[in-house]
C-alpha positions, 0 to 999 in steps of 0.5 A: 404451342402454335394457340399461345406462340410458345415454342418447345425446346426439349421436344422428347421431355415426357408429359406430365399428367394430372387429374382433375378435381371430382367437381371437374368431372361431374360437369363433364370435362376430360379427365386428364391434363397433359402439363408441359415440364419445361413451362410448369414452375414450381408453386407454394411454400415450403416449412423451411419458409413456412418457418420464417417468421421474416418471411412470412410475416413479409409475405403477410404484408402482402396477402391481408390487405386491411379492408381499405388497401384492397378496396383501393386495388380493387378500383384501381383495377377496375380502371385498368381494365377500363381503360384498357381498348381491347376490354373495352371492345370485349365488354360493348359485344357483350352490351355489359358496361363495369361500374366506376365504383364498387356496389353498395348494399343494404345488410343487416347486423344480428344480435351479439350472442351470449355465451352460458358457462357452467353454475347459468352464468351468461357473457358476451364476445369481448369487442376481439370476437372472443371469450377467452378472460371469461372461461379463465374466470367461470367454470366450464357448462360441463366439466368431467373429473380427469380421475385417471389419465397418464402421461407419456415422455422422454425421459428428458423432458420428465422434469419438463411436464410435470411443471406443466402438469402443474400449471394444468391443475391451476389453469382447470381450477377456476373452470371445475376439472380437477385432474388427479396426478396421472401415471406416467411412462417414459420413453427412452427414444423418441422411435414409433415402436417405443413410444407404441409400446409405452402406450401398450404398457399403459394400457395394461397397467391401468385403464387411463380415460386419455393418455398425454403424448409428449412429442419432441418435434412435429413429425408427422410420421409419429403424430400418425402411428400414435394417433392410429393406435389409439384411434382405431387399433386402441380407441381412447382419446389422446393428449398431444404436445409438443416438448416446446410448449412445456417451457412455451412463455405462455405456459399459462395460456396453453395450459387452459387451452389444453385443459379445455381440450381434454375436458373436451376430448373425454365427453365435458363441454366448456359452453353453449348458446342458446338455441331457442329451438326444442328437438334441434338436431343438426349435422355436419358434413364434409369431404376430403381427399387422402392422396396416399390413399388415393381414396375420400373421406367422407365426416359426418357431426351431429348434434345430440342434446339441446345445448349441442355440446354433445356430438355422433360422429361417424367416418367413410372412406370411399372410392365413387361418389354413388358410394360416398352417398350410400355411406351419408346415407348410412352414417345419417341413419346411424346420427337418428339412431343416436339421437333417439338414444339420448332423448328418450325415443324421440325423433328429432323435431327439426335437423340442420344439414350443413354440408361442406366441400361442394363445388358450383357444380356438385350442387346437382347432383347434391340435391338429385341424390345426397337431398334425394336418399336422406328424404327416403331414409327420413320417410323411413325414420319418421314412418311416413309422419311429416318431417322437417328438413333443412339441408344448407350447402356452405361455401366458404372459398369465395371470392367476394367481400364485405366493406362497412364504411371502410372497415369489415363489417362486424361479426352477425353481418348478413347480406341475402339481397343483390348479390345473391342470386334470384333464383336461389336461397341464399345469404352471405354470413359474415361470423368472426372479428378478424385482426387482420386483413379483411374478413370473407364471408361465407355463403350459404345456399338452402338447396331444401328446406320444409322447416317453416322457419322464416329466413331471418331465425336461419340466420340467426341459427345459423350464426348461433353455432358458429358460437359452438366450436369448442377448439377456439373461443370464439366464432369461426367461419362456419357452424360447429357441425362443419367444423369439426367434420371439417377437423375430423376429415382433415385428421384421417386423411392426414393422419390415420388412413383408416375409420377410427373404432366407434367406440369414440363416435360419442367424443370429440377425440379429433379437437 
């Protein structure tokens, strides 16, 4: 360790070996990293620390800086760099100079979107950037009748769950969601085997559209076992709820959110926006790692109708990049076939693909292999006819921050000049309104496009899609299909570890 002037005390200690991330491997870096244990420190927060409200609040004060604080710290850091003689000399050698001020540039604010509920009711987001209040007062866009469902509950919580079901029905009335009397199945203990047996008994005794399960605590093993049972072995949508939420002071709010989730999981939809474009199919793709199995999960979620209320999802488990490309191709073709089924045999007039989970070094590989393969699929599906497709890489983890008059920029802010790269067709979009800290923009890099849409229209379409994630009555950081893909990938990687049944592929069972 002469290079770093560090003396190793224990020369016989074993080395820690770390595998590089796949995006680093694709850029040609070595596969293994060797770490000296005595120079390593544990990082991150334990579960006990996360449950400490006071600790997390104090931590948030340091990490969630409001825009004015963040600007002050950035400028202070800049002054430190400029006054450091070694750094100044290094910059001089590179013929570079740091500005004294933050970069000033122009942006645009896209028009606010109208949320379309049932009975053609239209409303706009509140100042907080959500439409939760309006959602509780009007019918849902596509309400489902929950006419056959079952509740699995520990016998000690039988009374509490009865009160919650009453709150669920009350919440559903204004949204025109009708809940019939459920079939109850009590479990005597909280063992995994007891819950699995209860699910089997429910499926034998009735034919429910959904199973409502009360969990005693946030035990991952129990949650995983139930999800694996109901997503792989006996495909049926499930709604989980923790026991403590049955008697929460916010029971009305919780019941409303649960009612909307249940409606989505059995084929309904709470709202939409006017996407204008006819024959549009939007695809979200994401990947994540399953550390327990040593594999990776690829998920594709595609819209099937104009209101973006019906979706097709496909999950693939892979080990190599070549395998990923092949499975993405197969899933994409499956999505096109489902779209044809839902649209009287018509292929999409336009396809917009949002690809998440791509590192900077992976972009050339994605363009050459994934985009190239998808184009070949489209040529085959369209029989040589002209197709229109855009492939957009979505990046959330960026260091860029935008400020507007010392505050967070409003939702819908777009920047597509000055801080973008001249050789790229890219833009930054702020789609959320945050109550704490500084809002983070999302970067969109259009690496392939023949839609013949003006950049402003593509940006506005992207902003519209951030309103359509049904798990939250507000905007999210990425287009809804991308967020759905992330949600499903996380579920498979953390809990199921297997490919879900294809019988669920047209339901948002993973919300």
